[in-house]
C-alpha positions in Angstrom: 46.0 88.8 130.4 45.6 92.1 128.4 49.3 93.0 129.0 50.3 89.6 127.6 48.2 90.2 124.5 49.8 93.6 124.0 53.3 92.2 124.4 52.5 89.5 121.8 51.1 92.1 119.4 54.3 94.1 119.8 56.5 91.1 119.4 54.9 90.0 116.1 56.3 92.8 113.9 59.8 92.1 115.2 59.4 88.4 114.2 58.2 89.6 110.8 61.2 91.9 110.3 63.6 89.1 111.2 61.9 86.2 109.4 60.8 87.8 106.2 64.3 88.7 104.8 65.3 85.2 105.5 62.3 83.8 103.8 62.8 86.1 100.7 66.5 85.2 100.6 65.7 81.5 100.6 62.8 81.7 98.1 64.9 84.0 95.8 67.7 81.5 95.8 65.4 78.9 94.4 64.2 80.9 91.4 65.8 79.9 88.1 68.6 82.2 87.1 67.3 84.7 84.4 70.8 85.8 83.4 73.4 88.4 84.3 72.5 92.0 84.0 75.2 94.6 83.7 74.8 98.2 84.9 77.5 100.8 84.3 76.3 103.3 87.0 78.2 106.3 85.7 77.8 105.8 81.9 76.1 109.2 81.5 79.4 110.9 82.7 81.8 109.1 80.3 82.2 105.8 78.5 85.7 104.6 79.5 84.2 101.1 79.7 81.0 100.0 78.1 78.2 97.6 79.2 79.3 95.2 76.4 82.9 95.3 77.7 81.7 94.1 81.1 79.1 91.6 79.7 81.9 90.0 77.7 83.5 88.8 80.9 80.6 86.6 81.8 79.7 84.7 78.6 80.7 81.2 79.9 79.4 81.9 83.4 76.1 83.0 82.1 75.7 79.9 80.0 76.6 77.7 83.0 74.1 79.1 85.4 71.2 79.8 83.0 68.1 77.9 84.3 69.8 76.8 87.5 68.7 78.1 90.9 70.1 81.6 91.2 71.2 80.8 94.7 73.7 78.3 93.4 75.7 80.9 91.5 79.0 81.9 93.1 78.8 85.6 93.4 82.3 86.0 94.6 83.8 84.3 91.5 81.6 86.5 89.3 82.9 89.6 91.0 86.5 88.4 90.7 86.2 88.5 87.0 85.8 92.3 87.1 89.5 92.6 87.9 90.2 91.5 84.2 89.0 95.0 83.2 91.3 97.6 85.0 89.0 100.4 83.7 86.6 99.3 86.4 87.2 101.1 89.7 84.6 99.4 91.8 81.9 96.7 91.3 79.1 95.0 93.2 77.3 91.8 92.4 73.8 90.8 93.9 70.8 88.8 93.2 67.3 90.1 92.5 64.0 88.5 93.5 63.2 87.8 89.8 66.2 85.5 89.5 68.7 88.0 87.8 72.2 88.6 88.9 73.0 92.3 88.8 76.6 93.4 88.2 76.9 97.1 88.9 80.2 98.7 88.1 81.8 102.3 88.3 84.5 103.3 85.9 87.8 104.9 86.6 87.9 108.6 85.9 90.6 109.5 83.4 92.4 112.8 83.9 95.4 112.5 81.6 95.9 111.0 78.1 99.4 110.0 77.2 100.3 109.5 73.5 103.4 107.5 73.0 105.9 108.2 70.2 104.5 105.2 68.4 101.0 106.7 68.6 99.4 104.5 71.2 97.3 106.0 73.9 97.3 105.5 77.6 95.4 107.2 80.4 96.1 108.0 84.0 92.9 108.0 86.1 92.0 110.2 89.1 93.7 107.8 91.5 96.9 107.5 89.6 96.4 104.2 87.8 97.8 103.9 84.3 95.6 102.2 81.7 96.2 101.3 78.0 93.4 102.5 75.7 91.5 99.5 74.6 88.1 100.9 73.4 87.1 103.5 70.9 86.1 106.2 73.5 88.5 109.0 73.8 87.6 111.2 76.8 88.4 114.9 76.6 91.3 115.3 79.0 94.7 116.9 79.1 97.1 115.3 76.6 100.7 114.4 77.2 103.1 113.9 74.2 106.8 113.3 73.8 109.1 110.6 75.1 108.7 109.6 78.7 111.5 107.1 78.4 109.3 104.3 79.7 107.8 101.1 78.5 104.2 102.1 79.3 102.8 98.7 78.8 104.8 97.5 81.8 102.7 99.9 84.0 99.3 99.0 82.6 96.9 98.6 85.5 99.4 99.9 88.0 99.4 103.0 90.2 102.3 105.1 88.9 102.7 107.0 92.2 103.8 103.8 93.9 106.8 103.0 91.6 110.1 104.8 91.5 110.6 104.1 87.8 107.5 106.0 86.9 108.5 109.2 88.8 108.1 111.3 85.7 104.6 110.1 85.1 103.8 110.7 88.8 105.1 114.3 88.4 102.9 114.8 85.3 99.9 113.4 87.2 100.6 115.7 90.1 100.9 118.7 87.8 97.7 117.9 85.8 95.7 117.3 89.0 96.6 120.7 90.2 95.8 122.3 86.9 92.4 120.7 86.9 91.6 122.1 90.3 92.1 125.7 89.0 89.3 126.8 86.6 91.4 129.3 84.8 94.5 127.0 84.3 92.2 124.1 83.4 90.6 126.2 80.6 94.0 127.5 79.5 96.2 124.5 79.3 95.5 121.9 76.6 98.6 119.8 76.2 101.9 119.0 77.9 105.0 118.0 75.9 108.0 116.1 77.4 111.4 116.9 75.7 114.4 114.7 75.6 115.7 115.9 78.9 112.4 115.2 80.6 111.6 118.9 80.9 108.0 119.9 80.4 106.4 122.4 78.0 102.8 123.5 78.3 100.7 124.1 75.2 97.8 126.6 75.8 94.6 126.5 73.9 95.6 129.9 72.6 97.0 129.2 69.2 100.7 129.6 68.6 101.9 129.8 72.2 104.2 127.6 74.2 105.1 127.8 77.9 108.6 126.5 78.9 108.0 124.9 82.3 111.0 122.8 83.2 110.7 120.3 86.0 108.0 119.7 88.5 109.8 121.6 91.3 108.0 124.7 92.6 105.1 123.9 90.2 102.6 125.9 92.3 104.8 129.1 92.2 105.4 128.6 88.5 101.7 128.3 87.7 100.9 131.3 90.1 103.4 133.4 88.1 101.9 132.2 84.9 98.4 133.0 86.0 99.5 136.6 87.0 101.2 137.0 83.5 98.1 136.1 81.7 95.9 138.3 83.9 98.1 141.4 84.1 100.4 141.5 81.0 98.7 139.9 78.1 95.5 141.9 78.2 97.6 145.0 77.8 100.3 143.7 75.4 98.1 141.5 73.3 97.4 137.8 73.5 99.3 136.9 70.3 102.4 139.0 70.8 104.4 136.4 72.9 104.8 133.0 71.2 107.1 131.7 74.0 106.6 132.2 77.7 109.2 131.0 80.2 108.4 130.2 83.8 111.4 127.8 84.5 113.2 130.1 86.8 112.2 131.0 90.3 110.3 134.2 90.8 110.2 135.3 87.2 108.4 135.1 83.9 110.2 136.0 80.7 108.5 136.1 77.3 109.9 136.2 73.7 108.2 138.6 71.3 107.3 137.7 67.7 
């Protein structure tokens, strides 16, 4: 008899753990919808997309479900609307016990800003997705200028590493990603210019200097040579004595004096 009582006492918590979530889920679904609450989880890091940008996607939906049982809201259709903002990398939609629908998003992380000859700005994010600038925020990242020879609008929202036509952008993305991984180079290089032939020139933060880089081939060796030049030569010769530094050719660095 005592063993049966003990078994029953042990069994009750298990029943509670199974039934309580089901009860809460059911009762939560009957609560009147108190609106859609947007959370930009990484807004303290940068503001590539704002809370208002995301909330603007749900104006009609919010009006339709207001006051109705929150359980009747189609969360999958709400989440699908997040695809309308390519600046969003990931999003989650869930109900709360007080009847709200929370939409939590994480932004894409821009690493390159491309300024077209017409003055329009585009970004490439950490995963290689190209995005046209829509808001007022301008994250501080490496800037690319010049003529890429591409209609950038046609790649809006697309991963530039997956299209043969955007090979030049993919090369720039590869180069900048490597520069960002090196503390010295990341602090040194401010801008990349693309000339008419598609060759690259690096513009350091040091005023009045220009680095002839050429194509993407052997970019690691070129940057290693550049690093050595800045570490070993310029501290002796002077930081402002060479306005043009050339790393285009394998195994060498040449510099033009003022």
